[in-house]
C-alpha positions as CSV (number, residue, x, y, z in Angstrom):
1,M,120.7,2.7,-28.4
2,E,117.9,3.8,-26.0
3,A,114.3,3.2,-27.1
4,H,112.1,6.2,-27.8
5,R,109.9,7.0,-24.8
6,E,108.0,10.1,-26.0
7,I,104.2,10.1,-26.3
8,I,103.0,9.5,-29.8
9,C,99.5,10.7,-30.7
10,V,97.3,7.9,-32.2
11,D,95.6,8.9,-35.4
12,A,94.4,7.3,-38.6
13,A,97.9,7.8,-40.1
14,S,99.7,5.9,-37.3
15,D,101.9,3.2,-38.6
16,R,103.2,1.5,-35.4
17,P,103.2,-2.3,-35.3
18,A,103.9,-2.2,-31.6
19,L,100.7,-0.1,-31.1
20,F,98.5,-2.5,-33.0
21,T,100.0,-5.4,-31.2
22,A,99.3,-3.8,-27.8
23,L,95.7,-3.0,-28.7
24,L,95.0,-6.5,-30.0
25,H,96.5,-8.0,-26.8
26,A,94.4,-5.6,-24.7
27,F,91.1,-6.7,-26.4
28,S,92.0,-10.3,-26.2
29,R,92.1,-10.2,-22.4
30,G,89.5,-9.2,-19.9
31,G,85.8,-8.6,-20.5
32,A,85.7,-5.6,-22.9
33,L,83.8,-6.1,-26.1
34,L,85.3,-5.6,-29.6
35,G,83.4,-6.2,-32.8
36,V,84.1,-4.9,-36.3
37,Y,81.4,-4.8,-39.0
38,D,82.2,-4.2,-42.7
39,E,80.3,-1.9,-45.0
40,N,77.6,-4.6,-45.6
41,D,77.2,-5.1,-41.8
42,Y,78.8,-8.5,-41.7
43,L,80.6,-9.1,-38.4
44,R,84.2,-9.5,-39.6
45,Y,86.2,-9.4,-36.4
46,A,85.3,-10.1,-32.8
47,N,87.2,-10.8,-29.6
48,E,86.4,-13.7,-27.3
49,S,84.2,-11.6,-25.0
50,F,82.1,-10.4,-27.9
51,L,81.6,-13.9,-29.2
52,R,80.7,-15.2,-25.7
53,M,78.2,-12.5,-24.9
54,F,76.4,-12.9,-28.3
55,E,76.7,-16.7,-28.3
56,L,78.7,-16.7,-31.6
57,E,81.6,-18.8,-32.9
58,A,84.5,-17.8,-35.0
59,G,83.9,-18.9,-38.6
60,Q,80.2,-18.0,-38.7
61,A,78.9,-15.5,-41.3
62,V,76.4,-13.2,-39.5
63,T,75.2,-9.7,-39.9
64,F,74.1,-7.1,-37.3
65,S,70.5,-7.9,-38.2
66,D,71.1,-11.6,-37.7
67,I,72.4,-11.0,-34.2
68,I,69.5,-8.8,-33.2
69,I,66.8,-11.0,-34.7
70,N,68.2,-14.2,-33.2
71,A,68.4,-12.5,-29.8
72,A,64.8,-11.4,-30.0
73,H,63.5,-14.8,-31.0
74,S,65.6,-16.8,-28.6
75,G,65.3,-14.5,-25.6
76,R,69.0,-14.9,-25.0
77,T,72.1,-12.7,-25.2
78,V,71.2,-9.0,-25.6
79,R,67.8,-7.9,-24.2
80,I,65.4,-7.0,-27.0
81,E,62.0,-6.0,-25.6
82,A,60.6,-4.5,-28.9
83,S,57.3,-6.1,-30.1
84,D,58.6,-5.9,-33.7
85,P,62.3,-6.9,-33.9
86,W,62.6,-5.9,-37.5
87,A,61.3,-2.4,-36.7
88,F,63.9,-2.3,-33.9
89,V,66.6,-3.3,-36.4
90,A,65.5,-0.6,-38.9
91,D,65.5,2.0,-36.1
92,A,69.0,1.0,-34.9
93,Q,70.4,1.0,-38.5
94,S,69.1,4.5,-39.0
95,R,71.1,5.6,-36.0
96,R,74.2,3.5,-36.9
97,R,74.6,4.6,-40.5
98,S,72.6,7.8,-41.1
99,H,73.9,11.4,-40.6
100,V,77.5,10.2,-41.0
101,R,78.9,13.7,-41.1
102,D,77.0,14.9,-38.0
103,A,77.5,11.9,-35.8
104,P,80.1,9.3,-36.9
105,Q,80.2,8.0,-33.3
106,R,77.6,7.2,-30.8
107,S,77.5,5.6,-27.3
108,F,74.8,3.7,-25.5
109,P,74.2,1.2,-22.8
110,V,73.5,-2.5,-23.7
111,D,71.5,-4.7,-21.4
112,F,72.1,-8.5,-21.5
113,V,69.6,-11.1,-20.2
114,N,72.1,-12.3,-17.7
115,D,72.0,-8.9,-16.1
116,Q,75.3,-7.7,-17.4
117,W,75.5,-4.2,-18.7
118,F,78.0,-2.7,-21.2
119,W,78.6,0.9,-22.2
120,C,79.2,0.6,-25.9
121,T,80.6,3.0,-28.5
122,E,80.2,2.5,-32.2
123,T,82.5,4.4,-34.6
124,L,81.5,4.6,-38.3
125,L,84.7,4.8,-40.4
126,P,84.9,6.6,-43.8
127,N,85.0,3.2,-45.6
128,G,81.6,2.2,-44.1
129,W,83.0,-0.2,-41.5
130,I,81.8,0.1,-37.9
131,V,84.0,-0.6,-34.9
132,L,82.1,-1.4,-31.7
133,T,83.8,-1.4,-28.3
134,G,82.1,-2.0,-25.0
135,A,83.1,-1.7,-21.3
136,D,81.5,-3.8,-18.6
137,I,79.5,-1.4,-16.3
138,T,77.5,-4.1,-14.4
139,S,78.8,-3.0,-11.0
140,L,78.0,0.7,-11.8
141,K,74.5,-0.3,-12.8
142,R,74.0,-2.3,-9.6
143,T,75.2,0.7,-7.6
144,E,72.9,3.0,-9.6
145,R,69.9,0.7,-8.8
146,L,70.8,0.6,-5.1
147,L,71.1,4.4,-5.0
148,S,67.8,4.8,-6.9
149,A,66.1,2.4,-4.4
150,Q,67.6,4.3,-1.5
151,R,66.4,7.6,-3.0
152,D,62.9,6.2,-3.5
153,D,62.9,5.0,0.1
154,A,64.0,8.4,1.4
155,L,61.4,10.2,-0.6
156,R,58.7,7.7,0.6
157,L,59.8,8.1,4.2
158,S,59.9,11.9,4.0
159,A,56.2,11.8,3.3
160,V,55.2,9.0,5.7
161,D,54.6,9.1,9.4
162,E,57.0,6.5,10.9
163,L,54.7,5.3,13.6
164,T,51.4,4.8,11.8
165,G,52.5,4.5,8.1
166,V,50.1,7.3,6.9
167,H,51.1,10.6,5.4
168,N,52.9,12.9,7.7
169,R,52.3,16.6,8.4
170,R,54.6,17.9,5.7
171,F,53.1,15.9,2.9
172,T,49.5,16.4,4.0
173,T,49.7,20.2,4.4
174,A,51.6,20.5,1.1
175,W,49.0,18.4,-0.7
176,L,46.3,20.6,0.8
177,D,48.1,23.7,-0.5
178,S,48.2,22.2,-4.0
179,V,44.5,21.2,-3.9
180,L,43.5,24.7,-2.8
181,L,45.8,26.4,-5.4
182,D,44.5,24.3,-8.3
183,R,40.8,25.0,-7.7
184,P,39.2,26.8,-10.7
185,L,36.6,29.4,-9.9
186,G,33.1,28.0,-9.3
187,S,34.4,24.5,-8.6
188,S,33.3,22.2,-5.8
189,P,34.6,23.0,-2.3
190,V,37.4,21.3,-0.4
191,S,36.6,20.2,3.1
192,V,39.1,19.5,5.8
193,A,38.6,17.7,9.1
194,L,40.8,17.9,12.2
195,L,40.3,15.0,14.7
196,D,42.1,13.4,17.5
197,L,41.5,10.4,19.8
198,D,39.5,11.1,22.9
199,H,41.2,10.6,26.3
200,F,44.4,9.4,24.7
201,K,46.5,10.5,27.7
202,S,44.5,8.1,29.9
203,I,45.4,5.2,27.5
204,N,49.1,6.1,27.9
205,D,48.9,6.6,31.7
206,T,46.9,3.4,32.3
207,F,48.4,0.9,29.8
208,G,51.8,2.5,28.9
209,H,53.1,4.3,25.8
210,E,53.5,1.1,23.8
211,T,49.8,0.5,24.0
212,G,49.2,4.1,23.1
213,D,51.3,3.6,20.0
214,I,49.2,0.4,19.2
215,A,46.1,2.5,19.6
216,L,47.4,5.1,17.1
217,R,48.3,2.5,14.5
218,H,45.1,0.7,15.0
219,F,43.0,3.8,14.5
220,A,45.1,5.0,11.5
221,Q,44.9,1.7,9.7
222,Y,41.2,1.4,10.2
223,C,40.6,4.9,8.9
224,V,42.7,4.3,5.8
225,A,40.7,1.1,5.1
226,S,37.3,2.7,5.8
227,L,37.5,6.2,4.4
228,P,36.7,7.0,0.7
229,S,39.7,6.8,-1.6
230,R,39.4,10.4,-2.6
231,C,40.2,11.4,1.0
232,L,43.8,12.1,2.0
233,F,44.5,11.0,5.6
234,G,47.5,12.2,7.5
235,R,48.9,12.5,11.0
236,P,50.4,15.9,11.8
237,G,51.6,14.5,15.2
238,G,50.5,13.2,18.6
239,E,47.0,11.8,18.5
240,E,45.9,14.4,16.0
241,F,44.9,13.6,12.4
242,L,44.1,15.7,9.4
243,L,41.7,14.7,6.6
244,V,41.4,16.4,3.2
245,F,38.3,15.8,1.0
246,P,38.5,17.4,-2.4
247,D,35.2,18.2,-4.2
248,T,33.2,17.4,-1.1
249,G,30.9,19.5,1.0
250,S,31.2,19.7,4.8
251,Q,27.8,18.0,5.4
252,E,28.9,14.9,3.4
253,V,32.2,14.8,5.3
254,K,30.2,14.9,8.6
255,S,28.2,11.9,7.5
256,V,31.3,10.0,6.6
257,L,32.9,10.8,10.0
258,D,29.8,10.0,12.0
259,G,29.7,6.6,10.4
260,L,33.4,6.1,11.2
261,L,32.9,7.2,14.7
262,G,30.4,4.5,15.4
263,S,32.3,1.7,13.8
264,I,35.9,1.7,15.2
265,P,36.7,-1.8,16.5
266,P,38.1,-2.0,20.1
267,I,41.7,-2.9,20.8
268,S,42.6,-6.1,22.8
269,S,46.0,-6.8,21.4
270,R,48.8,-7.0,24.1
271,L,46.3,-6.3,26.9
272,P,45.5,-8.3,30.0
273,A,42.8,-11.0,29.5
274,Q,39.2,-9.6,29.3
275,V,40.5,-6.0,28.8
276,T,39.7,-4.0,25.7
277,I,40.0,-0.4,24.8
278,S,37.3,1.4,22.9
279,L,38.3,4.3,20.8
280,S,36.5,7.5,19.9
281,F,37.4,10.8,18.5
282,S,36.4,14.4,18.3
283,A,36.4,16.2,15.0
284,G,36.0,19.6,13.5
285,I,35.2,20.2,9.8
286,A,35.5,23.3,7.7
287,E,34.6,23.9,4.0
288,S,36.8,26.0,1.9
289,R,35.8,29.5,0.8
290,A,36.9,31.3,-2.4
291,G,40.4,32.7,-2.0
292,E,40.8,31.2,1.5
293,S,44.3,30.2,2.5
294,R,45.3,26.9,4.0
295,N,45.9,28.4,7.4
296,D,42.5,30.2,7.5
297,L,40.7,27.0,6.5
298,L,42.5,24.9,9.2
299,A,41.8,27.6,11.8
300,R,38.1,27.3,11.1
301,A,38.3,23.5,11.3
302,D,40.2,23.9,14.6
303,R,37.4,26.1,16.0
304,A,34.8,23.4,15.1
305,F,37.1,20.8,16.7
306,Y,37.2,22.9,19.9
307,L,33.4,23.0,19.9
308,A,33.3,19.2,19.6
309,K,35.6,18.8,22.6
310,S,33.6,21.4,24.6
311,C,30.3,19.6,23.9
312,G,31.5,16.3,25.5
313,R,33.8,14.7,22.9
314,S,33.0,11.7,20.7
315,R,31.3,13.9,18.2
316,V,31.8,15.7,14.8
317,E,31.1,19.5,14.4
318,I,31.1,21.8,11.4
319,D,32.4,25.3,11.5
320,R,29.5,27.8,11.3
321,K,31.2,31.2,11.7
322,L,31.9,30.6,15.3
323,T,34.0,33.8,15.7
324,A,30.8,35.8,15.8
325,E,30.0,34.0,19.1
326,G,33.3,34.9,20.6
327,I,34.8,31.3,20.4
328,R,38.5,31.2,19.7
329,P,40.5,28.3,18.4
330,H,42.3,26.8,21.4
331,I,45.2,25.3,19.4
332,R,46.9,25.6,16.0
333,L,47.8,22.8,13.7
334,M,51.2,24.2,12.9
335,P,53.3,23.7,14.9
336,C,51.6,20.6,16.2
337,C,51.0,20.2,19.9
338,R,49.5,17.2,21.7
339,R,46.0,17.6,22.9
340,K,45.0,16.0,26.1
């Protein structure tokens, strides 16, 4: 007579010895966890994987609380980082055995000190017993961590200029937008400065683009180390840099940049013997006005920058309503172009 092959739904009323045998064999092999607690929270049944992960032996008499407290005190098996292990046990018990009608089953990740992870499910039965099963998800966790690290790297790189390591144009202008938007009425002004290296084309033409890149990195790193921490320093592109000073007036920014201008160390790395390159910059500063947009503020800073270039370079100028004198900005920050 042929054996029955139809699907049988598994429920609490199932009385199939073959089913129970198959389940027991399944949990006796592989790395899945199986632990069964009685109504008094004594661990009554456990497979080999459960005993190994919690460093238990068949024949012991232990409760759920014993397992957790021992793990906390020994620093072994499951990771317990709570400062008060008994409070941790009380909290866990409130979730394991409270609100039976609403949530007789719960799932959660379990982290072991050997860096293995299990996705565990506890089922509270009508008689008060709890069945815990756990699937090894260590490889998934490692993949998750890798993807998270890659995401963090991508976010960081999206805000960083690859050549110099400072903030790029996208991040700097977005940050300026947020600073201007969040200004309450009557608050201190925001000042911006546009600057670029003087005669940068000559450095590239004389010593090559590799030396030009060294000059840009050298200047950027020196500025980051020397400027006040409240200042945001970014590179929109080329030899151009943008500085944002919250809660700072234009005259104070000029004093800071004048000091910076006279202190930049020369470059000698990768150059012929006895050859050094001195760096200077020209800068234009504008102080925000009530209700002014980012583009208008940057346009005024650009006008001041143009004045600094026109007056001989290696200097810092503040915007002083230059449009009344018929001076126009000679370049816009967005999109960025290289100044010569």
